[in-house]
LOKE-671973 format. One record per residue: residue in one letter; x, y, z of N, C-alpha, C in turn. Coordinates in steps of 0.1 Angstrom, whole numbers, plus 2048, in hexadecimal, padded with zeros to 3 digits. Example, Ala and Ser with C-alpha at 12.3 -4.5 7.8 and 13.67 -1.06 7.14 Angstrom:
REM LOKE-671973
A8847C784E87B7D384E8847DF84E S8807EA8478897F584788180084F 
//
This chain:
REM LOKE-671973
M35BC922AC359C9C2A134DCA52A4 K343C9F2AA337CA62AE33BCB12B8 K343CAE2C1347CB82CB34FCC32C5 I358CC12BC35FCCB2B5356CD42AD N34CCCF2A6343CD729F33BCE02A8 Y337CDB2B3330CE32BD338CEE2C2 I344CEC2C534DCF72CA34ED022C0 L351CFE2B4353D082A9346D102A7 G33BD092A732ED102A532CD1A2B0 A32FD162BC32DD1F2C7335D2B2C6 F342D292C234BD342C1347D3D2B6 A343D382AB33FD4029F334D492A3 A32AD442AB31FD4C2B0324D572B9 V32DD542C2333D5E2CB33AD692C3 A342D652B934AD6F2B2341D782AA M337D722A332ED7A29B326D842A3 S321D7F2AF319D882B7321D932BD L32DD912C1336D9B2C733BDA52BD A33DDA12B1341DAA2A7336DB22A1 S329DAE2A531DDB52A031DDB6291 C320DAC28A321DAC27B314DA8275 S310DAF26A306DAA26130DD9F259 P305D9725130BD8D249315D9323F E312D9F23931BDA5230328DA9236 E327DAE243333DB224A33BDA624E F334D9B25233CD8F256344D8924B D33FD8B23E347D86233354D8D231 S356D98238362DA023636DD9C240 V36AD93249374D8F253380D8924C D38CD8A253398D8624D39ED7A256 E39FD6E2503A4D632583B2D6525D K3B9D6D2553C7D702593C7D79266 G3BCD7F2693BBD882743B7D82281 L3B6D742813B2D6D28D3BDD70298 P3B8D722A43C2D742AF3CBD682B2 L3D7D6A2B43E1D602B83E2D5F2C7 L3DFD532CC3DED512DA3EBD552E1 E3F7D522DB404D542E1406D632E3 N3FFD6C2DC400D7A2DE3F9D7F2EA Y3F1D772F13E9D7B2FC3ECD73309 S3F6D6A3083F8D623143FCD6A320 D402D7631F406D7E32A3FCD8932C K3F1D893253E7D933273DAD8E32D V3DAD813323CFD7B3393D2D7A348 S3C9D7E3503CCD7E35E3C0D78366 A3C3D723713B9D6D37B3BDD72389 T3B5D7B38E3B8D8239B3AED7C3A5 V3B4D773B03ACD703BA3A9D7A3C6 D39DD7B3CA399D823D7398D773E1 P3A2D753EA3A1D693F3397D6A3FE A391D76400387D7840A37BD70407 I377D703FA36BD693F636DD5F3EB N37AD5C3E837DD523DD378D563D0 Q378D633CD373D693C037ED6C3B7 V37ED673AB388D693A1383D72396 T38CD7B392389D84387392D8137B F38CD7E36F393D7A363393D85359 K39FD8935439FD9434B3A9D9133F L3A5D973343AED973283B1DA5324 E3BEDA83233C2DB631E3C4DB530F G3C0DC03083C2DC12FA3B7DC82F3 D3BADCF2E83B0DD72E13A9DCE2D7 A39CDD02D6393DC92CB394DBA2CC V396DB52D8395DA62DB38CDA42E7 Y387D972E837FD932F3383D852F7 P381D82304384D74309378D6B307 I37BD5E306371D54306375D4A311 W36ED4A31C372D4232836CD35328 F373D2B32D36ED1D32E370D1933D V366D14343367D0F351367D00352 N36FCFB35A370CEC35C371CE434F E379CE934637CCE3339370CDF331 S365CE7333359CE532C35BCE931D A353CE2314354CE530634BCF2303 T343CF630C33AD0130B340D0E310 P342D18308347D2530E33FD29319 Y345D2C32533ED3133133AD3F330 S343D4832B341D5632B34AD5D321 T346D6831C34FD71314350D7F31B Q34ED7F32834FD8B33035ED8E332 N363D9A32F370D9E333370DA4341 G376D9E34A374DA235836AD99360 L369D8D35A360D83360364D8036F K35AD8137835DD7D386355D70389 K35CD6738F356D5A39335CD553A0 I353D4F3A8357D4A3B535AD3B3B4 F365D373BB369D293BC369D253CA S360D1C3CE35ED193DC369D113E2 N370D093DB37ACFF3E0388D043DE A391D013E839FD043E73A5CFB3DC G3B0D003D63B7CF83CC3BDD003C1 D3C4CF93B83CAD003AC3C0CFE3A1 Y3BFD093993B5D0838E3BBD0E381 E3B4D0B3763B8D113693ABD15363 M3AAD2135E39FD253553A4D25347 E39DD1E33E3A0D1E33039AD29329 Y3A0D2E31E39BD393173A0D38308 R398D3F30039CD422F239BD522F1 V3A1D572E73A1D652E439AD682D7 G390D712D7388D732CB389D822C7 N387D842BA385D912B437BD912A9 R37AD9C2A1370D9C297371D9128C N37DD8C28B380D8228137ED74285 G37CD7229237AD64298381D632A5 F387D572A738DD542B4399D4C2B2 S3A2D4D2BC3AFD462BC3ADD372BA Q3B6D312B33B6D222B13B9D1A2BD G3C2D1F2C53C6D182D13BED1C2DD I3C0D142E83B9D172F43C4D1A2FF G3C3D253053CCD293103C7D2531E K3D0D263273CCD233353D2D2E33E V3CAD333483D0D3B3523CED34360 S3D9D343683D8D2C3743D6D36380 F3CFD3038A3CED383973CCD2E3A2 H3CDD333AE3CDD2B3BA3C3D303C4 I3BBD283CA3B1D2B3D53B7D253E1 D3BAD2E3EB3C0D2A3F83B8D21400 N3ABD254033A3D1E40C395D1C407 S38FD1040B382D0D407378D1540F L36DD19409363D2141135BD1841A V35CD1A427354D1343134BD1C438 D350D2743D349D32443344D3C439 M336D3D438331D4642E32DD53433 T333D5743F330D63446333D6F43D K33ED6E435342D7942D338D7C422 Y331D7241E327D7441431AD7B41A T316D7642630BD7C42C30ED8B430 T31AD8D43431ED9B43731DDA442B L321D9F41F320DA7413312DA940F L309DA04122FBDA140E2F3DA9417 S2F5DA94242ECDAE42E2EDDBD430 G2E2DC34352E2DD14382E1DDA42D K2DDDD54212DCDDD4152CFDDA40E T2CCDE34052C0DE03FC2C5DDE3EE W2C1DD23E92C6DCE3DB2BBDCF3D1 R2BEDD43C52B5DD53BA2BCDD03AD I2B4DCD3A32BADCA3962C1DD6391 A2CEDD438C2D7DDF3882D3DE437A K2C8DEB3792C2DEF36D2CBDF6363 D2D5DFD3682DEE053602E9DFD35A V2EADF135D2F6DE83592F1DDF34E Q2FADDE3432F7DD53382F8DC733E G2EEDBE33B2EEDB13402E8DAF34E H2E0DB93522DADB83602D0DAC360 L2CBDA93542C3D9D3532C7D96346 G2C9D893462CDD8233A2CBD7333B Y2CDD6C3302CCD5E3302D5D58326 G2D9D4B3282E2D4431F2E1D35321 E2EAD2E31B2EBD2031C2EDD1B32A S2E7D1032E2EAD0B33B2F9D0833D G2FED0A34830CD0834B315D14347 T30FD20344316D2C341313D3734B D318D43348315D4E351307D5434E G300D4F3442F2D533412F1D6033A L2FBD633312FAD6F3292FCD6C31A G2FDD60316301D5D3082F5D5F2FF W2E9D5E3032DED5F2F92D7D6D2FA Y2D7D733062D0D7F3082D6D87313 S2D8D943112DED9D31B2D6DAA31B A2CEDAD3252C6DB93252CEDC6325 A2CADCF31D2D0DDC31C2CCDE4328 P2D4DEF32C2D0DF73372C1DFC336 N2BADFB3412ACE003412A3DFA337 E2A6DEE33129EDE8327290DE432C K28FDE1338282DDC33E27BDE7345 E27EDF4342277DFF348268DFE345 G260E0034F251DFF34D24CDF2352 S255DE8355250DDB35B251DDC36A G24DDD237124EDD137F25BDCE385 L266DCE37C273DC938027BDD2389 Y27CDDF385287DE738A284DED398 D278DED39D275DF33AA275DE83B5 D277DDB3B1277DD03BB284DD13C3 E283DCE3D028EDCE3D928FDC13E1 I29BDBD3E429DDB23ED2A8DB63F7 T2A6DB14032AFDB440E2B3DA6415 F2BEDA641C2C3D9B4232C7DA0431 T2C6D9743B2CCD9A4482D6D9044B A2DFD944552EAD8B4582E6D7E45E D2D9D7D4642D5D7146A2CCD69461 G2CDD6C4542C7D6344A2B9D66445 S2B4D724472A7D764432A8D7D435 Y29FD7A42C29ED7F41F290D8541D T290D92418283D98415282D9D407 Y277D9A400274D9E3F3269DA93F4 N26CDB53ED262DBF3ED25FDC23DE P252DC13DA24FDC43CC24FDD23C8 G252DDB3D1253DEA3CD245DF03CD A245DFD3CA239E053CA22EDFF3C1 D232DF93B6227DF43AD221DE73B1 G227DE03BB222DD33C0222DC83B6 L22CDC93AD22DDBF3A223ADB83A2 V23ADAB39E246DA439B246DA138C F252DA1386253D9F377256D90375 V24ED8A36B24ED7B36A250D7835B N258D6D35925AD6834B24DD63345 T24CD6433823FD6033123DD51332 G247D49335246D3B335241D36343 C240D3E34D23CD3A35A22DD3735B T22AD2C36221CD29366219D29375 A224D2937D223D2838B21FD36391 V222D4138B21FD4E390212D53389 P207D553901FAD5938A1FBD66382 G1F3D673781F2D743711F7D73363 N1FCD6835E202D673501F7D69346 P1F8D7333D1EED753331F0D6C327 N1FBD643271FED5B31C1FED6130E D204D6D30E205D74301213D742FB G21CD6B302229D6A2FD233D75302 N22ED7D30C237D87311238D85320 D244D8A326246D8A33423BD9333A Y237D9034722CD9734C22FD9B35B D227DA5360227DA936E21CDA2375 A220D9D381216D96389215D9D397 P209D9E39C208DA43AA210D9C3B4 A217DA43BD21FD9D3C721FDA53D4 S221D9F3DF222DA53EC230DA33F2 Q233DAB3FC240DA9403240D9B409 Q24CD9540824ED8740C25BD86414 T25BD7F41F267D7D427269D6E429 A276D6A427279D5C428287D5B42E Q28CD4F43029AD4C4352A2D48429 Y2AED4D4282B8D4A41E2C4D43424 T2CBD3C41B2D8D3641F2E2D38414 I2EFD384182FAD3840E300D2B40F E301D24404306D16405311D133FA G31BD0C3FE325D073F4320CFA3EE R320CFA3E131CCEE3DA326CEB3CF G32ECE03D0338CDE3C7342CE93C8 N345CEF3BD34ECFB3BD347D083BC D33AD083BE333D143BD32DD183CB V328D253CC321D2A3D7313D2E3D3 Y309D2A3DB2FBD2C3D72F4D343E2 L2EBD3D3DD2E1D443E52D4D3B3E4 V2D0D363EF2C4D2C3EF2B9D323F6 L2ADD333F02A1D383F6296D2C3F6 P28CD2E3FF282D233FF279D233F3 A272D183F126AD173E525FD233E5 Q25CD273D9252D323D6256D3F3DD T263D423DE267D4F3E3269D583D7 L264D643D8264D6D3CC272D733CB F275D773BF282D7E3BB27ED883B0 P285D933AE281D9D3A527DD99397 Y283D8E39227FD8838527DD79387 V272D7438426FD65384271D60376 S27CD5837427FD54366277D48362 C273D3F36B26CD33367266D2D374 D25ED23372257D1C37D262D16386 N26CD10380276D0A38827DD13392 Q280D2038D286D2A39627CD2D3A2 Y26FD2E39F265D323A9264D273B3 N264D1A3AE263D0F3B826FD0B3BF K27BD0E3B9288D0B3BF292D163BD P290D213C3299D2D3C12A7D2B3C7 E2B0D263BF2BED243C32C7D2A3B9 F2CED353BD2D6D3D3B42E5D3B3B6 R2ECD393AC2FBD383AD300D463AE I309D493B830FD563BA31BD573B1 E31AD5E3A6325D5F39C330D683A2 S32CD743A8335D7D3AD32ED863B7 I335D8C3C032FD953CA339DA03CE T335DAC3D033CDB63D6333DBD3E0 G338DC83E6330DCF3F0324DD63EA S323DD73DC318DDE3D6313DD73C9 E319DCB3C6314DC43BA313DB53BD L308DAF3B9305DA13BB301D9B3AD V309D913A8306D8B39B301D7D39E L2F5D7939A2F0D6C39C2ECD6538F V2EDD5838F2E9D503842DFD45389 Y2D3D443832CAD393852CBD30379 D2CFD2337C2D1D1A3712CAD0D375 D2BFD0936E2B8CFD3712BBCF1368 G2C6CF33612CBCE93582C5CEA349 T2BCCF43472B7CF633A2BCD04335 I2BBD0E33D2BFD1C33A2C6D22346 A2D0D2A3442D6D3134F2D2D4034E W2CCD453592C7D5335A2D1D5B362 H2D4D6735D2DED703632D7D7C369 Y2DBD7F3762D5D8B37D2E1D93383 I2E0DA03812EADA93882E1DB2391 L2E5DB239E2DEDBB3A72E8DC53AD T2E3DD03B12ECDDB3B72E6DDF3C4 S2EEDE33CE2EADEA3DA2EDDF83DB K2F3DFE3CF2F6E0C3CF2E9E143CF A2EAE203D52DEE293D62D9E2B3C8 D2CCE2B3C62C6E2E3B92C6E3D3B6 E2D1E413B02D3E4F3AE2C8E553A4 Q2C5E613A72BCE6839D2C4E6D392 T2C4E663872CDE6937C2C6E73373 F2CFE7C36D2CAE863642C9E80356 D2BDE813502BBE7B3432BCE84337 G2C1E9033A2C2E9A32F2B6EA332F F2B7EAE3282ABEB73272A0EB031E D294EB631F289EAF319289EB130A P28BEA530228BEA62F427EEAA2EE N273EA72F5265EA92F0260EB72F3 S267EBF2FB263ECC2FE263ED52F2 D259EDE2F2259EE82E7264EF22E8 F26BEF22F3277EFB2F5283EF52EE N283EE82EA28EEE22E328FEE62D5 M299EEE2D229AEF32C429DEE82BA F2A3EDE2BE2A6ED32B529AECB2B0 K290ECC2B9283EC42B627DEC82A9 N27DED52A6277ED9299280EDF28F C28DEDD291297EE3288298EDA27B T29EEE02712A2ED72652B1ED6265 F2B5ECB2602C4EC92602C7EBF254 T2D4EBF2512DAEB52482E6EAF24F N2E9EA324B2F5E9C251300E9B246 T30CE9D24B318E9A243321E9124C F32AE8A245333E8124C341E82247 Y34BE7F24F359E7E24B35DE71252 Y35FE6624A363E5924F370E55249 A37BE56250388E5424A392E4C253 P390E3F25339AE3725A3A8E3A254 N3B2E3C25D3BFE402593C0E4C250 W3B6E552513B4E612493B2E5F23A G3AEE522373A9E5022939AE4F229 Q393E59223385E5922437EE4D21D I375E4722336DE3C21D35EE4021D A356E36219348E39218342E3D225 D338E46224332E4B23132CE40239 P32CE41246325E3724E316E3824B T30FE2E24E300E2E24D2FAE34259 M2EFE3B2582E8E412632DAE3C263 T2D5E3626E2C7E3226F2C0E3C278 V2B4E422732ADE4C27B2A0E46280 D29DE4928D291E4529328DE5029C G285E5A297281E6629F28EE6E2A2 N28FE712AF29BE782B42A5E6E2B9 S2A8E652B02B2E5A2B32B9E572A6 Y2C6E572A62CEE5529A2D9E4B29D T2D9E402962E3E362982EDE3628C V2FAE38290304E3828630CE2B286 S30DE2527B314E1827A322E1A274 L32CE1627C33AE18278341E0A276 P341E0526A346DF7267355DF6269 T35DE0126736BE00267371E09272 A37BE03278382E0A284389E1627F T38AE20288392E2C28639BE2D292 S3A5E362913AFE3729C3B1E442A2 E3ADE4F29B3B0E5C29F3A3E652A0 T3A4E6F2A9399E792AA396E7F29C W38AE81299385E8828D385E7F281 Q387E72282387E68277379E62275 A36FE6527E362E6027C357E6A280 Q356E7527834EE8027C340E7F276 V336E8327F328E8327B323E9127E M31EE9827531AEA627730BEA9274 F305EB027D2F7EB527B2F8EC4278 H2F5EC726B2F5ED52672E7EDB268 T2E4EE32732D6EE62762D4EF5272 N2C7EF92722C3F072712C0F0D27E M2C4F072892C3F0D2962CCF19297 T2C7F2329F2CFF2F2A12D0F322B0 T2DBF392B42DDF3D2C22E2F4B2C2 T2E1F512CD2E5F5F2CF2EEF612DB A2F6F6B2DB2FFF6E2E62F7F742F2 A2EAF782EF2E2F7E2FA2DCF73303 S2DCF662FF2D6F5C3072E0F5130B N2DDF4A3152E5F3E3192DDF31314 Y2E4F263132DEF1A30D2E1F0D315 D2D8F043132DAEF63182DBEEC30C F2E3EE230D2E4ED83032E5ECA30A S2DFEC03042E0EB23092DEEA82FD C2E3E9C2FF2E0E912F62E4E852FD K2E0E792F72E4E6C2FC2ECE652F2 L2F6E5D2F62FEE552ED2FFE472F3 M2FFE3E2EA302E302EE309E282E3 S313E212E731CE1A2DD31BE0B2DF T31CE032D531CDF52D632ADEF2DA T334DF82DA341DF42DF347DFF2E8 D350DFB2F0357E052F835EE102EF H35CE1C2F2362E272EA367E322F3 N374E342F437AE3D2FD37EE4B2F7 N378E4E2EB37DE5A2E4372E602DC V366E632E235BE692DB35CE782DE T35AE802D335AE8E2D434DE942D0 V348E9E2D933BEA52D633FEB32D5 K33AEBA2CB33DEC82C8330ECF2C3 L32EEDB2C9323EE42C4329EF02BF A329EF22B1331EFC2AB328F042A1 K32EF0F29D327F18293329F13285 E31EF1227E31FF0D270329F15268 G333F0E26233CF15259348F1B261 D348F1A26E353F20276356F16282 D35FF0D27F362F03289369F08296 D36EF14295375F1A2A036CF222AA T35FF232A6355F292AF34CF1E2B3 Y34CF1C2C0344F102C5341F122D4 F336F0B2D8332F0B2E733CF022EF F33FEF72E9347EED2F134DEE32E7 V358EDD2EB35EED12E4362EC82F0 D35AEBD2F235DEB42FD360EA62F8 N368E9F30036BE912FD366E88308 I35FE7E304359E7530E35CE6630B K359E5D31535BE4F31334EE48314 L34CE3E30B340E3630B343E2830E K33CE2231733DE1331A332E0C312 A335E0030D32CDF930431EDF830A Y314DFC303306DFA306302E02313 E30AE0B317306E14322303E2231D E2F7E263202F3E3331B2FAE3F323 Y2FFE4931B306E543212FEE6131E V2FBE683282F4E753272FEE80327 F2FFE8731C309E9231A300E9F31B Y305EA83242FDEB5325306EC0328 K301ECC325307ED93292FCEE232D S2FEEE93382F3EF233D2F8F0033E D2EFF0933B2F2F1833D2FEF1D336 M300F1932A30CF1D32230AF2B31D A315F3331E314F41319311F4130A G308F4A306304F4A2F830EF4E2EE I30DF4A2E2315F4E2D630CF512CA D30FF5B2C3308F5E2B730BF542AC M301F4C2A9302F4229F2F6F42296 D2F7F432892ECF432802E9F3527B G2F1F2B27F2F0F1D27C2F8F15286 V2F2F0B28C2F9F032962FCEF6291 N309EF229230EEE528D311EDC299 I30AED129A30CEC72A4315EBC29F V321EBB2A532BEB229F32EEA72A9 F32EE9B2A4332E8F2AC33EE882A5 D348E852AC353E7E2A6356E712AE F357E662A6359E592AC366E532A8 G370E5C2A537DE572A2383E4F2AD G389E432A938DE3A2B3384E2E2B6 N379E2D2AD370E232AF375E152AB A370E0A2B0373DFD2AC36BDF92A0 D36FDEE299368DE928E359DE6293 N350DE8289342DE428B33CDEA298 T33EDF7299338DFF2A432CE062A0 D321E052A7315E0D2A5313E162B1 I311E232AE30FE2D2B8302E342B6 T2FAE352C12EDE3B2C02EDE492C7 I2E9E532C02E8E612C52D9E632C6 S2D4E672D22C6E6A2D32C3E752DD N2B6E792DD2B1E842E62BAE902E5 I2BDE952D92C5EA12D82BCEAD2DC V2C1EB62E42BAEC22E92C3ECE2E9 L2BFED92E32C5EE62E52BAEF02E8 K2BCEF72F32B1F002F72B7F0C2FE D2AFF172FE2B2F233062B1F1F315 H2BCF2331C2BCF1F32A2B1F25332 A2ACF3132E2A1F38335294F30334 N293F2732A286F20328287F13330 D27FF1233A27FF07344276EFB33E D27DEF033B275EE5335271EDB340 G274EDE34D270ED635827BECC35D T286ECB356291EC335B299ECA365 V29FEC136E2A8EC73792B6EC2376 V2BFECB3742CDEC83722D4EC437F P2DBEB937F2E2EB438B2ECEBE38F S2EEEBE39D2F9EC73A2306EC239D E310ECA39A31DEC6395326EC13A1 D32DEB739E337EB23A8342EBD3A9 E344EC23B534EECD3B735CEC83B3 D35FEBB3B636DEB63B436EEB13A6 K374EB839D375EB338F383EAE38D T38BEAB398398EA7396399E99390 V3A2E963883A4E893823AFE82389 Y3ACE773903B5E6F3973B9E6338F T3C5E623893C9E573803D4E50387 Y3D1E4338B3DBE3B3923E7E38389 D3E4E3337C3EFE303733F4E3C36C S3FAE453733FFE5136D40DE54372 E415E59369423E5D36D423E68377 N418E6F378416E7A382412E7638F N40FE6939140BE6339E417E613A6 L41AE6A3AF427E693B7427E5C3BF W41BE583C441BE4C3CD41FE403C5 K419E3E3B941BE323B142AE313AD V42FE3D3A843DE3D3A3447E3B3AE N445E403BA44FE3F3C544CE343CF V440E2F3CF43DE253DA439E183D4 D42DE183CD428E0B3C8431E043BE D437E0C3B543FE063AA44DE023B0 T452E083BA460E063BF461DFF3CD D455DFE3D4456DF93E245EE033EA G45DE0F3E7465E193EE45EE1E3FA Y45DE16404456E1A41145BE1141C T458E1642845AE0E43444DE0F43C T44BE0744643FE0744E442E0945D Q438E0E464438E0F472429E0C477 F428E0648341BE03488419E07496 Y40DE0A49A409E0B4A83FBE054A9 Y3FBDF94AF3EFDF04B03EDDEE4BF A3E3DF54C53E2DF54D33D4DF54D8 P3CDDE94D83C0DE84DE3C1DEC4EC G3B7DF44F13B8DF94FE3C4E01502 W3CBE064F83D7E0E4F93E3E064FE T3E2DF84FD3EDDF05003F2DEA4F3 Q3FFDED4EF404DE94E2406DDA4E1 I402DD44D6404DC64D440BDC44C7 A40DDB84C2414DB54B640EDBD4AA D417DC04A1412DC8495407DC148D P3FEDC84873F4DC147E3FBDBC472 G3F4DB346B3F9DAD45F3F9DB8454 F404DB844C405DC244140CDBC435 S406DBE42940CDB941D409DC2412 K412DC2408410DCA3FC411DC23EF D408DC43E6408DBD3D9406DC83CE G411DCC3C8410DD73BF40CDE43C6 G400DE93C23FADF53C83EFDF23D2 T3EEDE53D73E4DE23E03EADDE3EE Y3E6DE43F83EBDE14063E0DDB40E T3E3DD04153DADC941D3DEDC942C I3D5DCD4353D8DCE4433CEDC544A T3D3DBC4523CBDB345A3CCDB6469 L3C0DB846F3C0DBC47D3B8DB1485 P3C0DA848C3B9D9D4933B2DA149F T3B5DAC4A63AFDAF4B33A8DBD4B2 A39CDBD4B8394DC94B739BDD54BF T398DE14BA39CDED4C138FDF64C3 S390E004CC385E084CF386E174CD E392E1C4CB394E2A4CA39CE2D4BE Q39AE3A4B93A3E3F4AE3B2E3F4B3 W3BAE3B4A93C9E3B4AB3CEE2E4B2 Q3C5E244B43C9E184BA3CEE0D4B0 A3CCE104A33D0E074993D6E0E48D Q3E2E144903E9E1C4863F2E1447D V3F2E174703FBE12466401E1D45F K40FE1E45F416E2945941EE2444D I41CE2A442424E2743642DE33433 L43AE32436444E3D43544AE3C427 T44AE4842044FE4941345AE53412 S461E5440746BE5F404465E6A3FC I458E6A3FA452E753F2452E823F9 P458E8C3F3458E9A3FA44BEA13F5 A448EAB3FD43DEB43F9441EC33FB E43DECB3F1441ED93F1437EE13F9 A43DEEC3FE434EF640542BEFD3FB D41FF00400415F083F8413F033EA T414EF63E9412EF03DC406EE63DD P3FBEE83D53F0EDF3D73F2ED13D1 Y3EDEC73D83EEEB93D43E0EB33D4 D3DEEA93CB3D2EA13CC3D5E943D2 F3CCE8F3DA3CFE813E03C2E793DF S3C3E6C3DC3B8E633DD3BCE553E0 C3B4E4D3E63B7E3F3E93A9E383EB T3AAE2B3EA39EE233EB3A0E193F7 L396E19400397E1040C38BE0640B M38DDFA410382DF0411385DE741D S37BDE542637CDDD432373DD1431 D376DC643636DDBB436363DBB442 K364DC544B35BDC7456358DD6457 E34DDD945D34ADE745F354DEE468 L359DFA464363E0146B360E1046A K35CE15476358E23476365E2C479 G366E37472370E4147537EE3D472 A381E3546738FE33463395E4045F T3A2E414623A9E4E4603B3E4C455 V3B4E5644C3BEE574413C5E64443 K3D2E644453DAE704473E7E6F43F L3E9E794373F6E7A4303FDE86436 T409E8343C40FE8D44441EE8D442 D425E98446433E99447438E8E450 S442E8744B448E7C45444EE81461 S452E8D461459E9346D450E9C475 S443E9D47143AEA647942BEA2476 D425E9D481417E9948040EEA547D D412EB148040AEBD47F40BEC3471 N415EBE469416EC345B411EB9452 Y404EB944F3FEEAF4473F6EB543B M3F3EAE4313EBEB34263DEEAC425 V3DCEA042B3D0E9942B3CDE94439 L3C0E9643D3BCE9044A3ADE8E448 E3A9E8144639BE7E443397E7244C R38AE71450384E66456379E6044E V378E5344C36EE4D444368E4144B D35BE3F448355E3244D355E28442 L35AE1C44635BE1143C350E0743F A348E0443533EDF9435344DEC430 P340DE1434346DD4430346DD3421 Y352DD041B355DCD40D350DD8404 E34FDE440834BDEF400357DF83FE E35BDFB3F2366E043EF363E133F3 N36CE193FB36AE273FF376E2F3F9 V372E383F037DE403E937EE4D3F0 V38AE503F538DE5C3FB394E653F1 K38EE713EF394E7B3E6396E893ED V3A2E8E3EB3A5E9B3F13ACEA33E6 P3A5EAC3DF3ACEB43D53B3EC03DA A3BDEC43D33C3ED23D53C6ED53E4 T3CDECC3EB3D0ECE3F93DFED23FA I3E2ED94043F0EDD4063F4ED9414 M401ED9416407ED6424403EE142E E400EDC43A3FBEE6444406EF0448 K412EEB44A41DEF3450428EF7446 G429EF043A433EF3431439EE642B A444EE842544AEDC41D44DED0426 A44DEC5420450EB842745BEB1420 G465EAC427470EA542046BE9741C A462E9142345CE8441F44EE83425 L446E7B41E438E7A423435E6C428 T42CE6B432428E5F438419E5E436 L414E52432405E50431402E4843E V3FAE4F4463F5E494533E7E44452 L3E5E374543D7E314543D4E2D463 D3C8E304673C5E2B4753B7E24474 F3B7E1847A3AAE114793A5E0E487 G3A8E184903A3E1749E394E1649E G38FE0C4A6381E094A637DDFD49E C388DF6498386DEA490380DDE499 Q37ADD5492375DC9498380DBE498 D37EDB349F387DA849E388DA3490 N394D9F48C396D9947F391DA1473 T395DAE473392DB746839DDB745E T399DB74513A3DB84473A0DC543E V3A9DCD43C3A7DDA4353B1DDA429 T3ACDDD41D3B5DDF4113B5DEE40E L3C0DF24093C3E004043C9DFF3F6 N3C4E063ED3CAE063DF3C6E133D8 N3CAE143CB3C8E1F3C33CCE2C3C9 I3D7E2C3D03DCE383D63E2E423CB V3DDE4E3CB3E1E583C23E6E653C9 L3F2E693C73F7E763CC3FDE7D3C0 Q3F8E893BD3FDE903B13FCE9F3B4 K404EA63AE403EB53AE3F7EB93A7 T3EFEC23AC3E3EC73A63E6ECE399 A3DFECA38F3E1ECF3813DDEDE381 K3E5EE637A3E2EF437A3D9EF836E 
//
């Protein structure tokens, strides 16, 4: 009985926290609205990456979340949708789960089965993924730092919001690995490491109840990757520094469970049996992100304007009480307790006394952040009293707890004697809070010191799951293709490379090294025709488990190598996805009766595996 009470208590905490309910809101849940497990049995998946024994667990469905249980534990392991976890040992497994929503969680427990082919013995694939890169805490990602109950993924009690620790010594720290087992910690330009308030082993604790920065120097040590039970660990020597020191035990025995790993993301958990600490690191380049125009500049007309707010909140077009708005300076949080389904059902308007003129151009920016995923947010800058006169009407998507900077630069002016800023959140989930902040409208001629990023020239939308994707419709969905190979190390042809297809993913295995372009050709012959003088968009994603310089992607007429529409060469880094995009391209010589996709991996190393997926071929939108 004690065990049952514990489980229910844990679930109630999860349900309430994910629904973001106040006590008053939680009273309104409907027990009849509990999710039924049988409705989701075919919507739960476990996808295995056999190269590193990593499994991705997902639940499909709107306004629901998974509760995962590992090893039949009574304690929920994670509520992440898209949870990635490594299993070291070969065998057949089951991941238990329940389904939750704002009303609670399913009464039954489901199971999703998966199989691991081989036990991890050789950890070379992990050292390959780690080495040759610079890793940092992924400050822009929700949960880049977190903690939770021991035996979980370490996110149940606390999950850091993007950039939450800005100003500490955390975000400029860097760690690097080499293939021969060397680990280097660099405290960054500030020479500081960020330390938990409970630590006594790292000098400098002011004992004021807050985490602190401690002076640190660059440190080099040896690391190992070890299989322990069914987990894989990154093991460092005692007193080796890491960007965040969570406790004395971590400092004295830094051994991190590798939850998941890709070519650019590393998720670690430190669990000493009392608390599980969660870390997300990235090796992606630290992009200089645009933070919007300066809200504090005197050029910002919104800074000193006057305005009133009106609302239109109408789930199913039946208007209800206005949402509440909490104001904190130039930050406005709108609370939407009830879901809506259509655009314009959750409008928030700022009726200002700002004016614009056709004689000037203008810049606009603001930040938005939602507590839930929201794929249908509208931003509009219109003339007061005339909805048909506006600077723009744009639709954007928000990911939960990820800040979105919306901006427009150098807009042609319009004569407006009153500017109305309109936000619409129609399509919101129950209990969604959205924060609008740092609103700026200024004359473009007035330089506030910000630098607008250069625009991506390719604005083409490549959608794999589209009826307009000729490749998916004619090849991936129907297996409407044949293959040809030319595999010739030293120009002497040998047995064909390994080739397999699973849905829209193609896997090529190359056991023997080659040295020249065109020595490792894979041809996928289709029945897709191409019209003359007609622009097409093409994209695909390639990933290799070993470095491969100069891989070739060619989409050509099956009857003429000279009549092609795509010819690209790309360098592949180990386990890093490389997306090839070619917009608005036409056939070189004219129409083709059928197209062939030619891939060449000449220059590959021994035992190279390459995957190809997300192939999109579509006529360019007019």
